[in-house]
C-alpha positions as CSV (number, residue, x, y, z in Angstrom):
1,M,175.4,44.1,80.5
2,A,173.3,46.7,78.7
3,M,169.8,46.1,78.5
4,Q,168.9,44.8,74.4
5,M,166.7,48.0,73.4
6,N,164.3,47.8,70.8
7,D,161.2,50.4,70.0
8,Q,158.8,48.6,72.1
9,V,161.1,48.5,74.8
10,E,162.2,52.7,74.1
11,A,158.6,53.2,74.2
12,R,157.8,51.7,77.7
13,L,161.3,52.6,79.1
14,A,160.1,56.8,78.1
15,K,156.5,55.8,79.9
16,L,158.3,54.8,83.1
17,A,160.8,58.3,82.7
18,K,157.0,60.3,82.5
19,L,155.7,57.9,85.5
20,R,158.5,59.0,87.6
21,E,158.4,62.9,86.5
22,M,155.2,62.5,87.8
23,G,156.0,61.1,91.1
24,V,154.4,57.9,91.0
25,E,156.5,54.9,92.4
26,A,156.2,52.2,89.7
27,Y,157.9,50.0,91.7
28,P,156.4,50.0,95.2
29,H,157.2,48.1,98.2
30,K,153.8,46.1,98.7
31,F,150.3,45.7,98.0
32,E,147.6,44.6,100.5
33,R,145.3,41.9,98.4
34,T,142.3,40.6,100.4
35,H,140.8,38.6,97.1
36,D,142.3,36.3,95.1
37,S,140.4,35.7,91.6
38,A,139.0,31.7,93.0
39,V,137.7,33.5,95.6
40,L,136.4,36.2,94.3
41,R,134.5,33.8,91.6
42,A,133.4,31.6,94.9
43,R,132.3,34.3,96.2
44,K,130.3,36.0,93.5
45,D,127.0,36.1,94.2
46,E,127.6,37.2,98.3
47,L,130.1,40.1,96.6
48,L,127.3,42.1,94.2
49,A,124.6,41.7,97.1
50,N,127.0,42.7,99.8
51,G,129.2,46.1,97.9
52,E,132.2,44.5,100.2
53,E,135.6,46.2,99.2
54,V,138.0,44.1,97.5
55,S,141.5,44.5,96.5
56,F,142.7,42.8,94.0
57,A,145.9,42.4,92.0
58,G,147.1,40.4,88.6
59,R,149.2,41.0,85.4
60,V,147.7,42.7,82.6
61,V,147.2,40.2,80.1
62,R,144.1,42.7,78.1
63,Y,143.4,46.3,78.0
64,N,141.3,48.3,75.9
65,R,140.8,52.2,76.3
66,K,137.9,54.5,75.3
67,G,138.6,58.4,75.7
68,K,137.4,58.1,80.1
69,M,136.9,54.3,80.3
70,C,139.6,51.4,80.8
71,F,139.1,47.8,81.0
72,M,141.5,45.8,81.6
73,H,142.0,41.9,82.4
74,L,144.1,40.8,85.0
75,K,145.5,37.9,85.1
76,D,147.1,35.8,89.3
77,R,147.7,32.4,89.6
78,Y,144.1,31.4,89.7
79,G,142.8,32.9,86.1
80,R,141.8,36.1,84.8
81,L,139.0,39.1,86.1
82,Q,138.3,42.1,84.7
83,A,139.0,45.3,86.3
84,V,137.1,48.7,85.0
85,C,138.4,52.3,85.9
86,A,136.7,55.1,84.3
87,R,138.5,58.5,85.0
88,D,136.2,59.9,87.1
89,E,135.6,56.9,89.4
90,V,139.5,56.6,90.5
91,G,140.2,60.4,89.7
92,E,141.8,62.6,87.0
93,A,145.9,61.8,88.7
94,A,145.6,58.4,88.5
95,Y,143.8,58.2,85.3
96,E,147.1,59.5,84.2
97,V,148.7,56.4,85.4
98,V,146.0,54.1,84.1
99,K,147.4,55.9,80.7
100,L,150.8,54.8,80.9
101,V,150.1,51.0,81.7
102,D,151.2,48.4,79.2
103,L,150.6,44.4,78.5
104,G,152.5,42.6,81.1
105,D,152.6,45.4,83.8
106,F,151.2,44.0,87.4
107,V,148.7,46.0,89.1
108,G,146.5,46.5,91.6
109,V,142.5,48.0,92.1
110,K,140.4,48.2,94.9
111,G,137.0,48.7,94.5
112,R,133.6,46.8,94.7
113,M,132.9,43.7,92.1
114,F,129.5,44.4,89.3
115,E,128.6,43.5,86.4
116,T,129.3,45.7,83.0
117,Q,126.7,45.5,80.8
118,S,127.5,42.6,78.9
119,G,127.0,40.7,82.1
120,E,131.2,40.5,82.5
121,Y,131.7,39.8,86.4
122,S,134.3,42.9,87.0
123,V,135.5,45.3,89.9
124,R,134.5,48.5,89.6
125,A,138.5,50.1,90.3
126,S,138.1,53.1,93.2
127,E,141.7,53.0,92.9
128,I,144.2,51.7,90.9
129,R,148.3,51.0,91.7
130,L,150.8,50.0,89.2
131,L,152.6,47.4,91.1
132,S,155.4,46.7,89.0
133,K,156.3,48.4,85.4
134,A,157.3,45.7,82.6
135,V,159.8,47.4,80.6
136,R,160.0,44.3,78.4
137,P,157.1,43.1,76.4
138,L,156.0,39.7,76.4
139,P,155.0,38.1,73.1
140,V,151.4,38.5,72.0
141,A,149.5,35.4,71.5
142,K,147.0,36.7,68.1
143,E,143.7,34.9,67.0
144,K,142.2,34.4,63.6
145,I,138.7,33.8,63.1
146,D,137.8,31.7,60.1
147,E,135.2,32.5,58.0
148,N,133.1,29.3,59.8
149,G,133.7,31.3,63.4
150,N,136.2,28.7,64.3
151,K,138.9,30.7,66.5
152,T,142.8,30.0,66.1
153,V,145.5,31.1,69.0
154,F,148.7,31.7,66.8
155,N,151.4,32.3,69.7
156,E,154.7,33.7,69.0
157,F,156.2,32.4,71.9
158,A,155.9,29.0,70.1
159,D,160.1,28.0,69.7
160,V,160.7,24.7,71.6
161,D,164.2,25.9,73.0
162,T,163.0,29.8,73.2
163,R,160.4,28.4,76.2
164,Y,162.8,26.3,78.0
165,R,165.3,29.3,78.3
166,Q,162.4,31.3,79.4
167,R,160.2,29.4,81.0
168,Y,159.5,32.5,83.5
169,V,157.8,33.7,79.9
170,D,156.6,30.4,79.5
171,M,154.9,30.2,82.3
172,A,153.1,34.1,82.0
173,M,151.7,32.9,78.8
174,N,151.3,29.3,79.1
175,D,148.1,28.3,81.8
176,D,149.0,24.7,80.1
177,V,152.9,25.0,81.1
178,R,152.6,26.2,84.8
179,E,149.7,23.9,85.5
180,V,152.3,20.8,84.8
181,F,154.9,22.1,87.4
182,V,151.2,23.1,90.2
183,K,150.7,18.9,89.6
184,R,154.2,17.9,89.5
185,A,153.8,19.6,94.0
186,K,150.9,18.5,94.0
187,I,152.5,14.7,92.8
188,M,155.4,15.1,95.3
189,Q,152.7,15.9,97.9
190,A,150.6,12.5,97.4
191,I,154.1,11.1,97.3
192,R,155.4,12.3,101.0
193,E,152.1,12.0,102.4
194,Y,151.7,8.2,101.8
195,L,155.3,7.4,103.0
196,I,155.0,9.8,106.2
197,E,151.8,7.6,106.9
198,K,153.7,4.2,106.2
199,G,155.8,5.8,109.5
200,F,158.6,6.9,107.3
201,I,161.3,9.5,108.6
202,E,162.1,12.3,105.1
203,V,166.3,12.4,105.6
204,E,168.9,15.1,103.9
205,T,172.1,13.1,103.1
206,P,175.4,15.2,101.1
207,T,174.8,16.0,97.2
208,L,178.5,16.2,98.2
209,Q,180.1,13.1,98.1
210,P,183.9,11.5,98.1
211,I,182.8,8.4,96.8
212,Y,179.7,8.1,94.5
213,G,177.6,5.3,94.2
214,G,174.4,3.8,94.5
215,A,173.9,3.1,90.4
216,N,175.4,2.4,87.1
217,A,176.5,5.6,86.3
218,R,179.2,7.9,85.3
219,P,179.9,11.2,88.1
220,F,180.5,14.5,87.5
221,T,183.6,15.6,89.7
222,T,184.7,19.3,91.3
223,H,187.0,20.3,93.1
224,H,187.1,21.1,97.3
225,N,189.6,24.0,97.4
226,A,190.3,24.4,101.5
227,C,190.4,20.3,101.7
228,D,192.1,20.0,98.6
229,M,189.9,17.2,97.9
230,T,188.4,15.4,94.5
231,L,184.4,15.2,95.0
232,Y,181.4,13.9,93.3
233,L,178.0,15.5,93.1
234,R,175.8,12.5,93.7
235,V,174.9,10.0,91.1
236,A,172.1,8.2,93.6
237,P,171.4,8.4,98.0
238,E,171.1,4.5,97.8
239,L,174.5,4.2,100.2
240,Y,173.5,7.1,102.4
241,L,170.3,5.7,103.2
242,K,171.1,2.5,104.3
243,R,173.9,4.2,106.5
244,C,170.4,5.6,108.4
245,I,168.7,2.2,108.6
246,V,172.4,0.9,110.1
247,G,171.5,3.7,112.4
248,G,168.2,2.4,113.8
249,M,166.1,4.7,111.9
250,E,163.7,1.8,109.8
251,K,162.2,3.9,107.6
252,V,163.9,6.6,105.7
253,F,162.9,8.3,102.1
254,E,164.9,11.1,100.6
255,F,163.9,13.3,97.8
256,S,167.0,14.0,95.9
257,K,168.5,15.9,93.2
258,N,170.9,13.3,91.2
259,F,173.4,14.0,88.8
260,R,174.7,11.5,85.9
261,N,177.5,12.5,83.7
262,E,175.5,10.8,80.4
263,G,173.5,12.0,77.3
264,M,170.2,14.2,77.2
265,D,167.2,13.2,75.4
266,R,163.4,12.5,76.0
267,T,164.0,10.7,78.9
268,H,167.5,11.2,80.5
269,S,168.7,14.7,81.9
270,P,171.9,15.2,83.7
271,E,170.1,17.0,86.7
272,F,166.8,15.3,87.6
273,T,165.1,14.4,90.7
274,G,164.8,10.6,92.1
275,L,162.6,9.5,95.0
276,E,164.4,6.7,97.6
277,F,163.0,5.0,100.9
278,Y,164.6,1.9,102.3
279,E,162.3,-0.2,104.9
280,A,164.1,-2.5,107.8
281,Y,162.6,-6.0,108.1
282,A,160.5,-5.5,104.6
283,D,161.9,-6.9,101.5
284,Y,161.1,-6.8,97.9
285,N,157.7,-7.8,97.8
286,D,157.0,-5.5,100.3
287,M,158.5,-2.5,97.7
288,M,156.2,-3.8,94.8
289,V,152.9,-2.5,97.3
290,H,154.5,0.4,98.0
291,F,155.4,1.6,94.6
292,E,152.0,0.7,93.2
293,N,150.1,2.4,96.1
294,I,152.5,5.7,95.3
295,Y,152.2,5.3,91.7
296,E,147.9,5.2,91.9
297,R,147.8,7.9,94.1
298,A,150.1,10.4,92.2
299,C,148.0,9.2,89.1
300,V,144.8,10.7,91.3
301,A,146.6,13.6,92.9
302,A,147.2,15.0,89.5
303,N,143.8,14.0,87.2
304,G,141.2,12.9,89.8
305,T,141.1,8.6,88.4
306,T,143.8,6.0,87.8
307,K,143.9,7.0,84.2
308,V,145.9,9.0,82.0
309,D,146.5,9.6,78.3
310,Y,149.4,9.5,77.5
311,Q,150.1,10.4,73.6
312,G,147.2,8.6,72.5
313,R,147.4,5.9,74.5
314,E,145.7,5.1,78.4
315,L,147.4,3.9,81.1
316,D,145.8,2.7,83.9
317,F,148.0,3.3,87.1
318,K,145.2,1.6,90.0
319,A,147.1,-0.9,92.1
320,P,147.8,-3.7,92.0
321,W,149.7,-4.1,88.6
322,P,150.6,-8.0,86.8
323,R,153.9,-8.8,88.0
324,Y,156.3,-11.4,85.8
325,S,159.7,-12.6,86.1
326,M,162.4,-11.6,83.9
327,I,162.6,-14.6,82.2
328,E,158.5,-14.9,82.3
329,A,158.4,-11.5,80.3
330,I,161.4,-12.6,77.7
331,S,159.3,-15.9,77.1
332,K,155.5,-14.1,77.0
333,F,156.4,-11.1,75.0
334,G,159.4,-11.5,73.0
335,G,159.0,-15.8,72.6
336,L,161.9,-17.0,73.7
337,D,162.5,-19.8,76.7
338,V,166.4,-18.3,77.0
339,E,166.4,-21.1,80.2
340,S,166.7,-23.3,77.4
341,M,169.0,-21.9,75.7
342,S,173.0,-21.9,75.6
343,D,175.2,-18.8,76.2
344,D,176.0,-19.1,72.6
345,E,172.5,-19.2,71.5
346,I,171.8,-16.3,73.9
347,K,175.2,-14.7,73.0
348,A,174.2,-15.0,68.9
349,K,170.4,-14.1,69.2
350,M,171.4,-10.9,71.0
351,E,173.9,-10.0,68.2
352,E,171.3,-10.8,65.4
353,L,168.6,-8.3,67.2
354,G,171.4,-5.9,67.1
355,G,172.2,-5.9,70.8
356,H,176.0,-5.1,72.3
357,L,178.3,-5.8,75.7
358,D,180.4,-3.7,76.7
359,G,183.5,-5.6,78.4
360,E,183.1,-9.2,78.9
361,F,179.8,-11.3,77.9
362,T,178.5,-13.5,80.8
363,R,174.9,-15.0,80.4
364,G,172.9,-12.8,82.7
365,R,174.5,-9.6,81.3
366,G,172.9,-11.7,77.5
367,I,169.6,-11.9,79.1
368,L,169.2,-8.6,80.6
369,E,170.4,-7.2,77.1
370,L,167.6,-9.3,75.3
371,F,165.1,-8.4,77.6
372,E,166.1,-4.6,76.5
373,L,165.3,-6.0,73.0
374,T,162.7,-8.2,73.0
375,V,160.2,-7.1,76.3
376,E,160.7,-3.3,76.8
377,D,158.7,-1.4,74.5
378,K,155.6,-3.9,75.0
379,L,155.1,-3.1,78.4
380,V,153.0,-0.6,77.8
381,Q,150.1,-0.9,81.0
382,P,152.1,-0.2,84.2
383,T,154.0,-3.4,84.8
384,I,156.2,-5.1,87.1
385,I,158.6,-7.2,86.5
386,K,161.0,-9.3,88.6
387,D,163.7,-11.3,89.4
388,M,167.0,-10.7,87.0
389,P,170.1,-11.9,86.4
390,T,172.7,-11.8,89.1
391,E,174.7,-9.3,86.9
392,S,171.7,-7.3,87.6
393,T,173.5,-4.9,90.5
394,P,175.8,-5.7,93.3
395,L,173.5,-4.3,96.1
396,C,170.6,-6.7,96.2
397,K,170.2,-10.1,98.1
398,K,169.9,-13.3,95.7
399,H,166.9,-15.1,95.0
400,R,166.1,-17.1,98.2
401,S,164.7,-20.1,95.7
402,A,165.9,-19.2,92.2
403,E,170.3,-20.3,91.7
404,G,171.3,-16.9,89.5
405,L,168.5,-14.7,90.2
406,I,168.8,-11.9,92.7
407,E,165.8,-10.3,94.2
408,Q,165.0,-7.4,92.3
409,F,161.7,-5.8,90.7
410,E,161.9,-3.1,87.7
411,P,158.3,-1.1,87.1
412,Y,157.3,-0.1,84.1
413,A,154.7,1.7,81.7
414,N,154.6,2.9,78.0
415,G,158.1,1.1,77.7
416,W,159.8,2.8,80.1
417,E,161.9,1.7,82.7
418,L,159.9,3.3,85.7
419,G,162.4,2.8,89.2
420,N,164.3,-0.1,90.6
421,A,164.1,-2.7,93.8
422,Y,165.5,-4.7,96.0
423,T,165.9,-7.3,99.1
424,E,169.0,-5.4,100.0
425,L,172.0,-6.5,100.3
426,N,173.5,-7.2,103.8
427,D,176.2,-9.8,103.8
428,P,179.3,-7.6,104.2
429,I,181.2,-10.5,103.4
430,R,179.5,-11.2,99.6
431,Q,178.6,-7.2,99.5
432,R,182.6,-7.0,99.6
433,E,182.9,-10.0,96.6
434,L,180.5,-7.7,94.5
435,L,181.7,-4.5,94.8
436,E,185.4,-5.6,94.0
437,D,183.6,-7.4,91.1
438,Q,182.2,-4.1,90.0
439,V,185.8,-2.2,89.9
440,R,187.4,-5.8,88.2
441,R,185.1,-5.0,85.1
442,G,185.4,-0.8,85.2
443,R,189.0,-2.4,84.6
444,G,187.9,-4.4,81.9
445,G,186.1,-2.2,80.3
446,E,182.9,-1.8,81.3
447,G,181.7,2.2,81.4
448,E,179.4,2.5,84.4
449,T,180.1,0.2,87.3
450,H,180.8,1.0,91.0
451,P,183.6,1.9,92.5
452,M,184.4,0.7,96.2
453,D,182.9,2.4,98.8
454,E,184.9,1.6,102.3
455,N,182.8,3.6,104.8
456,F,179.7,2.2,103.3
457,M,181.7,-1.3,103.5
458,H,182.3,-0.4,107.5
459,A,178.0,0.7,108.1
460,I,177.5,-2.9,106.3
461,E,179.8,-4.6,108.8
462,S,178.0,-3.1,112.1
463,G,175.3,-4.9,110.9
464,L,171.7,-3.7,108.6
465,P,169.0,-5.8,109.6
466,P,166.6,-6.9,106.7
467,T,165.6,-4.6,104.1
468,G,163.2,-3.8,101.6
469,G,164.7,-0.3,99.2
470,V,162.9,1.7,96.3
471,G,164.4,4.0,93.9
472,F,162.8,6.1,91.2
473,G,162.7,9.0,89.3
474,I,159.5,11.4,89.7
475,D,160.7,13.8,86.4
476,R,159.9,10.5,84.5
477,M,156.6,10.6,86.6
478,V,155.2,13.9,86.4
479,M,156.5,13.2,82.3
480,L,153.7,10.2,82.3
481,L,151.4,11.9,85.3
482,T,150.8,14.7,83.1
483,N,151.3,13.6,79.1
484,Q,154.6,15.8,78.3
485,Q,156.8,14.2,75.7
486,T,160.2,14.9,77.1
487,I,161.9,15.5,80.5
488,R,162.8,18.6,79.7
489,D,158.5,20.2,79.8
490,V,158.6,18.9,83.3
491,Q,162.0,20.2,84.6
492,L,161.2,24.0,85.4
493,F,164.4,25.2,84.3
494,P,166.4,22.6,82.3
495,L,170.1,22.7,82.0
496,M,170.5,24.3,77.8
497,K,173.2,23.8,75.4
498,P,174.4,27.9,75.2
499,E,173.3,29.7,72.8
500,D,175.7,30.6,69.5
């Protein structure tokens, strides 16, 4: 496809042609950078005093040439720094190159640090090299100063749709956007360090699976030509991680890309990053402690504190968090005593509040629906909800003391479910019954049920020790800990519908 042309692109291509006529390589292979802007700032006094030669590079974000002098701001990952190029110091030939530099180009300079007359800490260039000629201009941020001297920056690059499609421009223009992804990396590093400290082993399990499972979700389907077989993109890594526990690894975790063939909204994306971890000889109580600790540590890694302002509400992720059974939560936050309600009363209340169930009504499914309708949005501060009805999932052990419940918990904050955790079901006879029931319920019209996985059943029949397990979404975590409103703001290159 030919490059889309406009006047600015044509002007830059003409400059590129001129550079080539002059014998200047506009795209050299390498540049030996000795210092980045953070190091230059940190060593300011020393470098001003000792006159050591430095070599610095970045993208040109400000360019001001007056006759034989050119002042340009070069921006790298850590910030921007001025380079001052005087014709008499860089030489006639190099200054001709300086004249052909545009905003957005990458430039490298060598020289010594000094302070200009206005006191700006800068590189006094003795050499300058063009490192990459940008033939397409970046959008320009315009500044407007009102009569009171207040400065407003108008960023041409504000259209959200374009920002997601051209994330590279978004990050080049907007430091705060790039900072979100730097924080995302710190969050993932903090989680990894916590789990490794606790003796967990990081593993990788298949993305392409002959049978999907481990979550209530619709899968993406694909086809493997050589084997002539249908495959699914994983909806969750759970069933494979449990096989690792069967195999004696005892403590495992995986950051996995998961794919669910469902709608897109503020907190859901068809492709997202999950973390799951499993620990032999542990139960859901142990998993609560891990979960709270991980969230607390991740928040500190991103923000230096356990508190975060999320869209005007302060959330505090300091462990431990309050814990309520689902029935206690419905009573405390929803004002309903479901234990004393009959099935018909639960059904009537659910319908009164606008709830709806695909497939058959059961008491447990009704309670789950009432929880969603009356409690979820009230769970603003980090809270753990535990002890769900059996119908919640087929992969969890029944409660050791409460009839009709399972040992599952879901953490909440800002009204969002943050994860899911169980005392894992390890009874193969019961596991088979529950998966067979899921298949039956799927036939009965429920949209999101688990299929039967005979290979997984073979693993559980071979012996799974008592195990605790947790799964949660990294994207939603990053949204909360970096104060971002949509999941696309924390995914570098989110899926977009085709442009018209």
